[in-house]
N, C-alpha and C positions, 0 to 999 in steps of 0.2 A: 532767364529759360524760357524758351519759346514753348507755346501751350497748343500748336496745332503742326501736323506734318504737310510736307509738301507733296498733294496730290494733282497731278496734271488734270487740266479742264480739256474737254474736245477743242474750244477755241478760246482764245486768251481774252477774255472777258471784253475790256475796253479796246481791243484791236478791232472790234466789228461793232456795229451799231444796234445789237439785238437787245431789246429792252428787258431787263427782269425786274419784275414789279411783286412787292412785297414778299421776296424769297432771298433772304440773305442772314449772314452773321457778322455783326460789328462787335470788333473786339477795341476796348481802350485799354491802353497799357500807361500806367501811371504809378506813382511812386507812394506806397503805404503810409496814410496820415497825411497825405497832401489837401485833402478836402473833396477829392474827386466823386466821394460815395453820393453826394447831393447831385452832381453833374449829370451821373450815370441813372439816376432814378428817373430826373427830369426828361432825359431821351427817351428811357425805357416808356415812360407814361405819356409821353407825347404821341409815340407810335402807337400805343394803346388806345387813345383817345382818338385816333383815325380810324379806328374799328379793326385794326389789324392783330391776328394774334401773336402774341410776344412770349417770352421769359427772359429772365436775368440769373446771370451765374457770375459769382464773384469769387474768383482765386486771389487769396491773399496770404501773404505771411504770418509765421505764428509769433512775429515780434509785434512791437506797439507800433512803430514806425522806421521809415527808411529803407525797407527792402521793396522789391517789385511787387505790384498787383497787377492782375488783369481782369477786366470785367467785361464778360460777352452777354450781347443782347441778340436773341435770335428772333427774328421776325419771320413769318411764314402764314400765307393765306390757307393753306392746307390745316392748319391748326398742329402741324408738328412742333412740340415744345420740348424735346429733348435737346442735347448739346448738339451742334452741328461741328463735324470735324474738321472742315475747311474754314477758313477765315476769309472772307470775301472784301471787308472795308476795315482797315487797322488805322486806328488813331495814336500815334507813337508820340507820347508825352515824355517817356522816360527814358534820358540819354543812356544810362546803364544797360537797356534790353532793346534798344531801337533796332540796333543792326540785325540781332539774332531774331527778332521778331519779323523784319522785313525780308529776311533770306529765308525764313519758314513758308511764306505766302504763295500759293499758286499761281502762275502766270494769269494775268488779266485782274488781279484784285487791285484794288486802291489802297493807297496809303496817302493819310493825312498827317502831316508831321510839323514841329517847331523848326522854324527856318534855319537856325545856327546849326541842326542835326546834318543838313547836307546828304538826307538818305537817297535823294535820286541818283547820286554817283554809283550806288551799289548796282542795280540791276536795270535792264532796258526793256524789260517785260510786264511790268508794273504801270500803274498810273498813279502819278505822284501830285500831291497838292502841298505846296509850302505855304506856312502861314507865320509871320512875326508876331507872335502873341504878346510879348513884352511890350510892344510898340502899340498893339490894340488895345491892352487894358490900362496902359497908364494913365491917359485922358479919362476914362470910365473910374477908375478907382485911385484917387489921390492918395490914399493911405498905403503907403509901400508894404507894410507888413501884411495887407489884405490880399494884395494883389495874387500872392501864390495861390490862394484858396479862389479867387473871384477867376482868375485865368482859365481854371478849368471849364466855367460856364462858356466862355469865347468858344470852345471848340464844339458845345452843343450847338450855336447858332451857325457856325460853319457846316457842320453836318447837316443841320435842318436845310439850308441852302443846297448842298450837293445832293442829298438824296431825295429831295423836294418835300420835305416834311413843314406843314403849315406852322408859321411862327405863332399864329393865335393859339394853338394848342402846346405849344413851347410856353407861352406866356401863362397860361392855365396851370400848366403842370409846376411851373415855378411859384405863383402863387399858392398851389397845394401844398408844395415842399416846405415853404416858408409861412405858413397861414399865419402863425403868429407873431410874426417878425416882419411888419410892413418894411421897414427901412431895408432889411436885407433882401426883400424881394423884389424892391425895385433897383436896388445895386446889381443883382446878380441878372435881372431882366434886362439892363443896361447893357450887362457884358455879352449876354447872349445875342441881342440885337446888333452890337458892335461886330461881333462875329459873322453875322448873318449878312450884315451890309457890306463888310469886307469881301466876303465870297462873291457876292453878286457883282461887285464892282471888278474884282480882280481875278476870279477862278473861273475857267473855262470848265463848263460841265464836260468830262469825256468818259467818266463811267459808264456802267450800264444799269447800275442798280438805282431804281425809285422806289419810293413810300407814295402809294395812292389810297385814298379814302376807300375803305369797305365797311361792313357791316355786320362783322363776326364777335364784336366784344360787348355788343350793348348787354347791360345789365350785369355784368361780369366785375369782378373784383380782383386786386392784387394783393397779395399776402404771402407771407413767408409760413411754412411749416410749424414752426415752433410759435407762431402768435395762434395759429388755426389752433394748435394742441393746447395751448393755453386757454382759449376759449372754451374747447371741448371737455376740458378737465373741471372748469367753472361751472358748465351746464350740466356737467355729470354729478355734482354735488360733493364735490372733492373740499374739503374742511381744513385738512391739515397737509402742509408741503413743508418737507425738509430736504434741505439740500447743501451741496458744497461745488463751487462755481468750477466749470471745467468746459473748455471749448468741444464740441459746438453746443453743448445744452444750455448754456449759462441764459442764453435771451428767452428760453421758454418760462423758466419760473421769473426771470425780470419783468417779462410781459405780463405774466400771471399775476404779479404783486399790483401791477397799474390796473388790471381789471378788477381785482378782488376789491381793492381800496375805492373804487368807483360805484362797484355794484353788490359788494356782499358787507355794507355796513349796515347795522340794525338800527330800527328807530329812534334807540337810544344813543345813536352816534357810536357806538362800539363795534367793534370788528366781530364778523360771526366765522371767523377762520383765524389759522396759526399758520404763518408762514417763517420758518427759522432757518436760518444759515448756520449749518453745524460746523465743527472744528475739521471733520473730514467725511470722507465717505461712508466710513464704518459707522459714525456717530448717526448720519443721515438716515441709513436704512434699519439702524437699530430704532431710531425714532418712529420709523414709517409701521416698523414692527408693532412696537408697542401702542401706537395710536390706532392700528388696524385691531388689535386685540381688545382696546377698549370702546370699539364700535365704530369709529370714526374713519370717513373715507380719506387713506392717507396716500401720499405718493412721493417720488422724489423722481428727479431727472439728472441724467450722466451721460457718460461716454464709456468708450471700452475699458481705460485704466479704472474708472470706478466700479465698473461692474465686476473686475477682477477684484478688487479690493472687498466688494460686498458679497464674496462667494461664501463664507461661513455663515452669515448671518441669513442669506439665502436659503441654505439648508436648514436653517431652526426654523424658519417660515414654513417650508415645505413637509418638515414633520410633524411642528407643534400646529399646522394648518390655521395659518393667519392671512388673512386678506391683504393685498395691497397693489401697488400699481407703480410699475417703474420704465419712466422711458428713456430709452437708449438710444442718442442720436449720434450714430455710428460713425466713426474716423478711422484713418489708416493705423494700425499697428503692425507688429509688436511693440512694447513699450512704449515711448513717448511717441514715436513714429513720426506721422506728418499730422500734426493736430488740426490742420485747416485744410485737409483732403478729404475727400468722401471714401466710403467703403461700405462692404455689407461683410464685414469680417468678423463678426461677434456671434454670427448664429448659431454655430456649431458649439461652442462655448456656453452659450446662455441657455442653450435647450437642456443641457445637464447640469448647469451651474450648481455647484457643491461639491463636497467628497462624496461617497457612497452613490446609492442607487437614487437619483433626482431626475424628473422629468417635468420640465416647465412650460406651461402655456405661453406663446407668442404671438401678437398680432403685427400685422406687416402692412402699413400704410403705403400706398404709391402717390398719393395726392395730398394736398391740402384740404379738400373735402374729407378726405378719411381720416387725417389728422384729426379732426373736428369730432367726426362721428365715431372714429374706434375709441376715443376717450371714454364715451358712455360706455359701450361695448366692453371694454378691458374693466371696468370698476363694477358693473355688472357680475363679468365673469369671474371677477376675483373673490365677490362676496357668495356667489352661488358654489365656487368651487372651494373656497377657503384657502386660498393660494395666491402666490404672488403672479402677476400676470406682467409680462414684459412688452412693451409696445415697441417694435425694433424700425425705428425713423433711421435717416441718416443725415448727413451734414447739407446734402445736396437739397433733399427736400426740407431739411429745419431750417438753413439759413438763407436761401436762395428765394427769389420772387417768383412766384407762380400765378398765371391766370387761373381763376377758377368762377363758378357759379356762387353767389350768395349761399351760405349754410342756411339748411333748413332748421327751425326750431325744434328741439328735441321732443318726441312723442311718446318716446319709449319710457315706461315709468321706472324708477329707482327700484331694483330688486336685491332686497339684502338677505336673499338665500335662507337658508334653514336656521332662524334664529327663534329661539323659544322665549317667550315672555312668562308673567306671573301667571296667568291664566292657564297658559299650556301645561305649565308645571302643577298647578293646582290639579287639573285634570289627569295627569301622568303620574304624579307622585314623585317623580325624578326622572333622571334619564344618564344613559351612560353615552359620556362626550364622543367618543371614537367607534362607536357601533355602528354598523350600517345596518340600518334599518329598511331602507328602500331599495336596497341590491344596487345603488348608483354608485357606491364608494364613499359617499359624502355623508357625514355624521351631523347631528344637530347639536348648536352651540347656544350658550348664553351670553349675554353682553355684562360686564360689571356694572353694578348697582341695580340688578334685578331684584327685587325684594322677594326673595323665597330662598329659605333653608338649603334647598336642594339646588340651588343655582350654580355653586361654586364648583370649579374643578381646577386641577392642576394644568397648566400649559407646561409640558415636559419637552424638554429637548432630548434627554435620554429614554432608554426603554421603558414603553408604557403598555399597558393592555387596554382594552376597549373603554374601561373606566376611568382613563386617565391616570391609573394608579401605576407606581412604579413598578417594572418588571425586566427581570433578565431571562425569562423564561424563552426558550426557543421558538415554542408556538406562539406566543404572543407576539414576538417581533415578527415572525414569518407572516401570520395573518394580517398584521398592520401594514407591514410594506407591499403585501396582495392587495389589501383594500386600496392603499394610495395608489397602485397601478391601475385598478379598476376605476377609480375616480378620474385619472386621466385619460381612460378610453372612454370614459363617459363622456369628456369635454369633446370629442370629435363629432359628437351631434350637436354641439352648442356652439362651437367657435364659429367666425365667419366663413361661409363657403368659398371655394375658389370661383373666379369669371372665367368662362370659356366662350371663346369666339374661333368659330369654324370657317376654314377655307373650303374649297371645292373640291372633294374626293382628294383629299390632301392624306399621305401618308407617313408625312413628318411632323412630329410636334414639336412644340416649343413651349418650355416651362419657366416662368420667369416670376419677380416678385420686388416690391418695391417701387424704387425709382428706375430700375431695368426696362420696366413696364413702357417707358416713353421712346426708348430706343429701338425696344421690342417691335413696339406696334408701328414704327417707320420703316423698320427692316424688312418687315413681312410684305408691306407694299413694294419695297425695292425688288425683294425675292421674286414677287410675282411679276412685276413689270420689266425687269432685267433678265431674269432667267426662266420664267415660266414655272417658277417653284410654287404651289400652294402649301400652306402650313395650316395646322390648327393652333392655338394658342392658348393655356392655362395660366391664369395668375393665381398664385397661391396669395393668400391672405391670412392665413394663420398656421400654427402648428399647435397640437398634433393634425396630422393630415386626415383629410376626410377620405370618404369612399371615391368620390370623384377623381381623385388623383390616382389612385390605383388604375381605376376604368380608363384613364387617358392613357396610360403607359401600355394598358393592354391593347388598345386601340389602334396604334402606330408603330410601324417598322424602325424607327428611329426617333427619339425623343431627345432634344436638346436641352439642357438646363442652364440657362444663362443667369451669371451672376458676378458680383464684384468682390471677388476675395481669390486668394491664389489656388486654395486647396479644395476648391468645390464644396464648400462646406454644406450646403443646402442639398446637394446630390448625396452627401454622406449620410445624411439623415434620411433620405427618400430610400436609401439601399438598406438601410436598416428594417424599413417597414414592407417592402415589397418581397415578393416571391422571388427566389434565387433564379428560376428561368428567366425572368425580366429583366435581369442585369445588362447583358449584353445590347439591350437595346438603349441604354443610356449613355449619352455623350454630354461631354462639359464644353461650355465656353464660358470661360473665366477672364475678368478683365482687373488689373490690378495697379492701374497708373495711377490711382486717385484722382483722376478726373472724372466726371459723369459719364456715364458710357452713352456713345453715341452709335447711329444705326448702321453706320457704314463698316465700323468694326466687327458687329455681329454679321452683317451681310458677308464679308469678306471671309470670315472664319466658317460660317457654315456653309459656304458655296465650296471654299477649299476641302472640307471634310467629306462633303458630298462629291468629290471630284469634278466639279464643275470648273 
């Protein structure tokens, strides 16, 4: 399956001598389980170390080994790190997909291929480079069973030669990749050097793409969103994690285990945390709720199928009012769907997860920096509002490599919300668990173990009054549900506010969220440069919506809501919030391929709807 469309260029790249520097998309097509991950990471990091902004995206099958996988590196001098629709340089290592991958390229692209594939016979408008990988790797790696893995590093050296990547940076990246395995590092370096030397001696540079040194990555890091989230949760004070493995969320907890073992062991050598792999998602969320009720900062991480299974327990947490955090690393559904493709398809269902009238707080990071910082926001909001908070990441953000500034050490204090201790109860004489004392819809709670006779209360999932007593009275139920709604309305003033970027006298507005942000920011530049269209942009960071969202819609003639699902889910939530007369202003740009959203697709669809 090819992962790019044929998009004609104004000139056929290598058919002229115009140099294109630090602006390209490199795609490596291999077989899953062939050991290409290390090679691709080395290639990405080598470019990054030359000061060029990069991002890396891995599209892999949902089996363990044997099916096609594509890894795409985008290098861009302007800092665009969203997926680029066009592929400029193809490394074709998989016989199964080589023909289709090659036929999908735009004229002028370059193709580096394994000699037996003979891809040069397919087209005459591409630049082909043939490499006998088996002959090159044999003298470097005498052990035959290792050659399949080491062969991948040969293409790193060849690409370095053809794109003028400094081999000193390749060596540095290899040493980092195999930091604890000197023998493996030396072997892979020899393979990369052999590829580089072969290219220098045998391949004439005919393509137009070059990597040259810049200074736009100094002080930056490369990290995936799940690792950033794991760090954020640890710094946020999480002490209980209960989970069940599911792609693409598993690496969040797996990474958190490593961090907690290193940084959260007490002076007595004992762990100050509990991370439990449950028998299923139902058990995982049940333990989160139990730990949250007991006073721990607790969380789980899952994906769409897990969210579906957690629905009934989510309703319990909403009605009993217990804090907890759920990371949803969204993937393509429904059902099993495409487990290794990205999506924003859980937005609508999560907002109202469970039966009956429920409204859930959602935080929506767009970057690895926000995966880190929103972890603290999520735990603080969960305890402030005594409810589950869902952090809506996605596979693209969670599992792919992103360039980022180093994370700031959290300075926001841990906020436990309205918790009564013994001294409070001595002063008050007692309390009503579900009474709205302050008019914000949030009652006061106690924690188990509080040494006071008035501290206990029943945490009921059935009908109850403000004193937590069982009740089927209509007025008690209505009052309780209205108070819960009042609490949700209060949350509008406390969730992260949207970010707004203004154009010049723009009449068109764009609303986006999550990883759609990276395609939107680039698309806005395309719209301005190619069509003279100015736009304002609002990036949602949370639900419920804040007043800025309403004002933004009111200020524009047309508002395009860009999202990665079929049914315009966020748009549907927004329609529930807005005045009816504003509905005609809203338009949807929906992307459902499972590939990360690219700028060109947004630009093409928006200009088409604007009649351009």
